N, C-alpha and C positions, 0 to 999 in steps of 0.2 A: 685949329685942331692939333697941329703938330706941336705947338708950344704946350698945350694941355697935356699931351701924351708924354712929353719930355719931363714935365713937372711930376707926373705920377711915377715915372721911372726913378727920379731922384729920391722921392719919398721912400720907395721900396728899397733902394740901395742903402739908405741911411738908417733904416729900422734896426735897432740894436736889441739883442737878446742874449743874455748870458745864463748858463746853467749853474746851479750851485756846485761848489767844489766837491769832487769825488762822487757826483751823482750819476755820471755816465756809466753805462753798462761796460764792464771790463772784458767781457767775452762775447764772441760773435753770436748773433741771433740766428737761430735755425728755424725757418718757416717751412711748414709741410709742403711737399710737392704734389700731394694727392689729397683730394677732398671728396666727400660725398658729391656725386655728380649726376644724380637722378637715375632714371631707369628707362630702358627702351620701351617698356610698357608700364606706365604709372598706375594702371589698374591691376597689375599682377600681384600675386601673393608675396613674391619676393620684395616688390617695391613697397607694399603695405607694411612689411616688417622692418624696413629701414628706419633708423631714428629720424625724427623731424628736425634735429639740430646736430650739426657737427661741432664738437667742442675741443679746442686744442689749447693747452696751457703753454705759453712761452716760458714762463717761470711761475713762481707761487703767486705773483701779484698781477699777472697779465694774461688775458684769455682772448683767443680769437674764436668767434662763433660764426657758423654759416647755416643758413636756412636750406632745407632740402629742395632741390629743383622740382620734385614731384608735387610739392605743396604750392610753390610759386616759381615759375621759370626764372624770375629775376635772381633767385638764390643769393640774396645780399649777404655780405660779410658784416659782422658787428664786432665791436671791441669793448672789452671790460677791463678797466684799469683801476687797481686798488691803491689807495693811500692809507694813512694811519686811521683816519676817521671818516674818510669819504671814498666812495667808489663811483666811478664814472662809466656809464654805459653809453657808447657812441652808436646811435641808431637803434631802432626797435623792431626791424623786420618788415616784411611785405604782406603780413596777414593779420587781419583784425581779431579773429576769434581765438580765445584761449582753448577752444575745443580742437580746432584744426592745428594751431601752432601756439602752444602755451609758453611764449617767450618769457613772460613775467615769472612763471613758476621755475623755469630753467635758471634764470638769473638769480632768483632767491635761493635756489639749492646751492649754486656756486658760492653765493655770499655766506650762507650758513656753514658750509664746509670750511670756508676761509676763516670764519669767526671761531670755529672749533680749534683750528690749528693755531690761531693767534690768541686763544683763550679770552675771546671777547664775547659779548652778547650782541644779538642782532641790533638792539637799540643803540649800541655804541657806534654804529656806522651809518652814514647817510648815503642813500643812493641818488645820484643825479643822472637823469636821462636826457642827453643832448643829442644833436644830430649834425651830420655832415652837410645836409641841405634839406629843403622842404619838398620832397617828392614822396608819393604814397608808399613806394617800395622801401622806404627808410623810416617812415613815421607811422605806418599802419598799426603797429603794436602798442602805440602810446596809450590807447584806452585801457589796456590791461594794467598799466602802472599808475594811472590817475587815481587819486584818493587813497592810495595805499600808504600804510604807515612808513615813516622814515624815508619817504621818497618825494623827489621834486622832478617834475617834467618841464623842461625848458621849452618855451614857445618856439615857433619856427619862422616867424617873420624877421626881417632885418632889425626892426626895433627890439624884438624879444631877445635876439641873439646879442645885439650890441649892449643891451642893458645888463643881461646876465653876466657876460664875459667882460664888461667894462671896456668896450671898444668905442673910444670917444670920437673917432673920425673915420667912420666907415666909408670905403673899405681900406683906407690907407694906414690906419694904425694897427699895431700888433700888441696883444695883451698877454698877460701872464696869469695862468690859473694854477693854484697850488693844491695838489692832492695831499702833499705832506711837505715837510721841510726840505726833503731831497727830491721829491717827485714833482717837478714843475712842468707845466705844459705851456707851449707857445700857441696862441690862437691866431691864425692868419686868415683874414677874409680873402676868399678867392671867387667872387661872383663871376658868372660867365656861363657855366652849365645851368645854374639856377641862381637867382639873385641873392639868396641868403647863404650860399655855400661858404664853408670854412674848412681849413685844414688844421690838424693838431700835430705839433711836434712834441715828443715825449723825451725829457732829459734822461730818464732812467734807462730806457731801452734803445734810445737813438732812432726810434721809428718815426717816420713822417706818414700820417694818415690823411689821405687826400680825397676820400669820398668818390664821387663820380667824375671828378675833374681829371683824374689820372689813374688808370688801371689797365690791365691787359685786355683790351677790347675796343669797343666803339666809343669814342669820346664825343658825346653829343654837345654841341655848342648852341645855346639859345641866344647869347649876346656876344658876338664876335669881338667887338671892341673891348668889352669888360674882360673877356677871357684872355685876350692877348696881354692885357695889363696884369691880370692876376697871375698867370703862369710866369711872367717876367718877375713879378714881385716875389713869388714863391721861390724861384731859382736864386734870386739875389739874396733872399733871407738866409738860405742854407749856406751859400758860398761866402757871403760877406761876414757872417758870424762865426765861420770856421767851426761849425757844429759837427759833432760825430754823427754820421748818418749810416745806420746799419741796414736800412731798407726803407722802401716806400710801398705802402700798402693801400690799395683802393678798396672798393666795395663790391666789385664783380669780377668774374673771369668770363670773357666772351670770345676768346681767340684760342686757336689750337697750338700745339707745339710746332706745327708747320708754320713757318713765317708767313704773315699776311693773310692767312686763311682763317676767317672767323666763322663762328656758328651762326646759323640763321636765327633771326630774332624770334624769341619764343621757344627756343630749344629746351626740352625737358630732359635731355640726355646728352652729356658731354664727356665721353670717356677718354678723350685725348687732350685734356686741358693744359694750357700753359701754366707756368708757376705764377702765383699771386704776386710775389715780390718783384718790384721794379727798381731800377738803379737811377742814380743821379745822372749818369750819361744819357739814359733814355728820357729823363725829364728835360735835359738840355736839348735833345733832339726835338722834343715837342716845342720848346721855347723857340728854337731856331726856325722851325717850320712856320709857326704862328707869326713871328716877326717878319719872316720873308714874305708871307702872303699879305701881311698888313702893309708893308712898304711898297708892294706892287699894286696896291689899290683894290677897290671893291670888285672890279670886273675880272680880277685874276684869282679871286678866292675859289677854292675847290676842295673836294674831299681828297685826303692824302693818306697813303698807305705806308706804314712802317712795319718792321718785323713784328713788334709786340703790341702795336696799337694802331687805330685808324682815327684820323681826325674827321669828324662828321658834322659839319655845321647844319643847322636846320635850313630847309629851303628858303625861308624868309631872310636868312643871313647870307644867301648866295645870289650871284647875278642870275637873272632870268636866262633861260635857254634862248639862243638866237631865234627870233620870231619866225623867220621865213626860210629856215633850212629844213632839209629832210622831208621834202614834199613827196608823198608816195600814196599808193592805195592802201586804205585801211578798212577792216571789216568790224562790224558792230553787231551785237546781239541785243534784242529788246525783250524784256520780260515784264509783263503788265502788273500793275497794282490794282487794288480795289478802287482807288481814287480815279475817277473818270479822267481819261486823257493822259495820265501820268504813267511813266515806265522807268524801270531801271535800265540803264545802258551799260553793258559790259563790253569793253574794247577787247577784241581778240588779238592777243600777241601774235606777231607774224614770224618772230624768231630769226629774221634776216635783215631787219632794218638797222640803221646805225644807232638809233635810240629806240629802245623797246620797253614798253611799260604794260602793266596790267592796270587798267583804269576802270573805275565804277562810278557812275554819276547818275543823278536824277534829271529827267527831262520831261517836258510837256509837249504833246502833239497838238499844235494849234488848230489844225483843220481835220480833226478826227472824224468828221461827218462822212468822210470817204470810207471809213472803216466799218466793218460789221461789229455787232455787239460781242462777237467772240473774242475781242481783244482782252476782255476781263477773265477769260477762262484760264485757270491756273496750270493746266497741263500743256500749254502751248508756249512757244517762243517765236519771235519774229526776227528777221534780219533786214538790214537796209543794204542797198547796193554798195559795193566797194567804192569808197569815196576818196577822191584825191584831195588831200589837204596837208597842211603842215601840222604834224602832231605837236610841235613846239607851240604853234599859235593856239592850238586847242588847250594845252596845259597852261599856257600863260594867261588864258582868259581873253584872248583877242578874238576868239570865235564864240559868239553867243547863240547863234542859230544857223541852220543851214537846211536847204531843201534836198530831198532825196526820194528814192523809190522804196516802197515798203513791200516785203515779201513775207509769206507765211512759211514757217520752218526755215529750211536752209536754201533760200532762193528758189523754192519749188513753185510757188504760186504768187503772181504779182497782184497786189491789192490796190495800189494807187500811189500818187505822189503826196508827200507830207512835208511839213516844216517841223523840224526838231528845235525846240527852245531849251537850252541847257540851263540847269539850275546850279550855279556855282555855290560853294567850292566843290571840288572833287572830294568824294568820300574816301577813296583810296587811290594813291598813285604809287604803285610798287614798281621800282626799276628792276628789270631782270638782270641777273648776274650771268654773264656769258662765259665765265671762266669754267673750264672743265675740272678745276681743282677745288671747286666750292664744296664745303662740308654740307652734306645733305641732311635735312631733317628727317627723322625716322617715321613718326606717325603721320597719318593723313592730316592735312590742314585745310580748313575751309573758313571763309569769311561770311558772316550772316548779314542779311538785309531784310528789313521788315516788309512783309507782304500785306498782312492783315492781322488786326487784333480785335475784330468785331465781337468775338466771344471771349470773355475774360479767361476762360479755362483752356482756350486754344489759341496759341500764337503761331501764325503761319509765317515761315521764314523762307527766303531763298538762301541756299548755301552755295557760294561760289568757291571752287577749288582755288587755293592760294598758289600762285605761280611765282617762283623766285629763280628758277634755273631754266636754261635752254637745253634741250626741249622738254617741256613737261606737259601734262594733259590739262585741257580746259574743260571744266564740268560745272553744271548748274543742277541743283537738286532742290526740290520742294519738300519741306519738312514741317511737322507740327510739334510744338512743345507744349505740354501741359505743365504749368509751374509746380503742380503737386508732385510731379515726377522728377523734381530737382532737389538736390541737397545744396544748401548755401548758408553762409553765416550772415547774409544780409537780412534786414528786417523783412518780414513776409509781405508787407504792403509796398515794399520797394523792389521786390524781385521782378515783377513784370516790367518795370521801367528799365531795369538792368538788361533783361533778355531782349527787349525791343530796341536797344541801342543799335544803330547801324554801324557796320564795320567792326563788329565783335569778331575776334579770332578764336576758333575752336580747334582743339586737337582731339583726335580719335585714337587713343592708345590701343595697341593690339593690332592695328592695321597699318602696315608699312605704306609709305608714300609711293604707290605703284598703281598704274591704271587698272590692273586686275583686282585691286583691293578697294576700288572707289565705292562710294555710297550709292547703292542702287535700290535696295528694298529692305523692309523689315524695321526693327527697332535697334537703336545703337546708342551707346553712352558717349557723351562728348564732354570734354573739360574746357571750360572757358579760360583762355590764357590771359596773363597779366591782370588777374582778378584778385583783389585783396580779400574777397569773400569766399574763396575756395568753392566756386560754383561748378557742380557737375549735374548734367541733365540727361535724361533718356528722351530721345527724339524718335518720332514716328516718320519714317521716310515714305512720302506719298509717291514720288516718282522722280527719277532722274530725267529731266526734260532736255538735256543737252550734254553731249560729251564729244570732244574732238581731241584726238591724240596728236 
């Protein structure tokens, strides 16, 4: 493995790329420090009047686009680069529908205005839609461009990308893509965040476009080994070729101007955002940290915080928690399903343990004959006795069942002894952030789990309040959604499947994340987060069956 890694390093160092003479931008690039950053209430009149796309021209031939966070919290950045006869759109946004987010129309308007200034006709210029990587929040708009005249949409697999950009030895080769005689782009494969990830270096502006592999925010790593090699290769590419680098631009902003303080995942309002532009020095920081963790071995890998970014490997790329540490008492809430013997189990965060999580998982009670038929009543919840175990063992899958005592409500009435059989994997494992400096999310946030869909027009869900900070309130609500009361870009016959997915995240704009604003009764509108179909539903609140502050 060490020899293989060294070989990859040498290939990255020796990759040569020269820009055409006089092609480099001779004046500094000024990137905006403020962008559309959503709204504290995305359902408000002011939010509805905001443009769905922020458009900023760096020069007459280069545009930065950003999707509004109230349309999709990912709020990805896109880039439009013009050559003489070709224009390249890098990424297509996080929303499918041209009704909710008409990205194709916006891009066409920019192209038409450019053609007028250049005294060209639309047919004189070809639009290429390519991508930094193959994730929905960067490819959802592709359908709007497909089958349009004078337009080519590049595929998103490694083979598609390699074929179009003529990358002969993925991921070790670097190719040249010419938008014009002077505007050459270097295409640099950088798998790690996603296996088809690429970066673009633009000779005209001196900008390096890095997608989700490097930006001010959480750098999610799906393949640690590939990511280590890619960031080393990217750093070596810039330094060894002595390229003019005016800035490094990624595709999100997820961190505040305050060092190391990021926004909660799913934030639809970010009024204190850090600048988009990153530096070579910061890229070298990332490279150093990855190399350091690589050299220290798998068991030393960890999440790492820097001022402008957070290295965040996926759990599968990190060592398991020590199996037998942090043994203490833990409390659980059981909420029944229509399926006999099955329950959702919500782990109650204790806010004082060394490792604290909000967990939700499915379990089956193997000896439920001890219980009355009231277990299927939807307006009740159950608890089991405070159980002494290693939370790490539970999360790691070393505990598949355990015996315990069952109580109705909050340990008020003892019903009998039961055996709980856990159905892996966990649906949510949210680690609480104990820092008092954590940026709070503004609207109420709940996670939904399917209770019943026996009637097609009535989907019964449990909503569990999402806990990310200490101390926050723990609440469970029973709601009904009639799909007819939803607006969504998804096909009608697929809407039920979308709503019934477990661990969906919902925001409730207009209600601050406060125990006094929690969901208790009546009807309320919820926005499905991270949804490329812009789904909003009116829910009927049946009952709040549990709340602990």
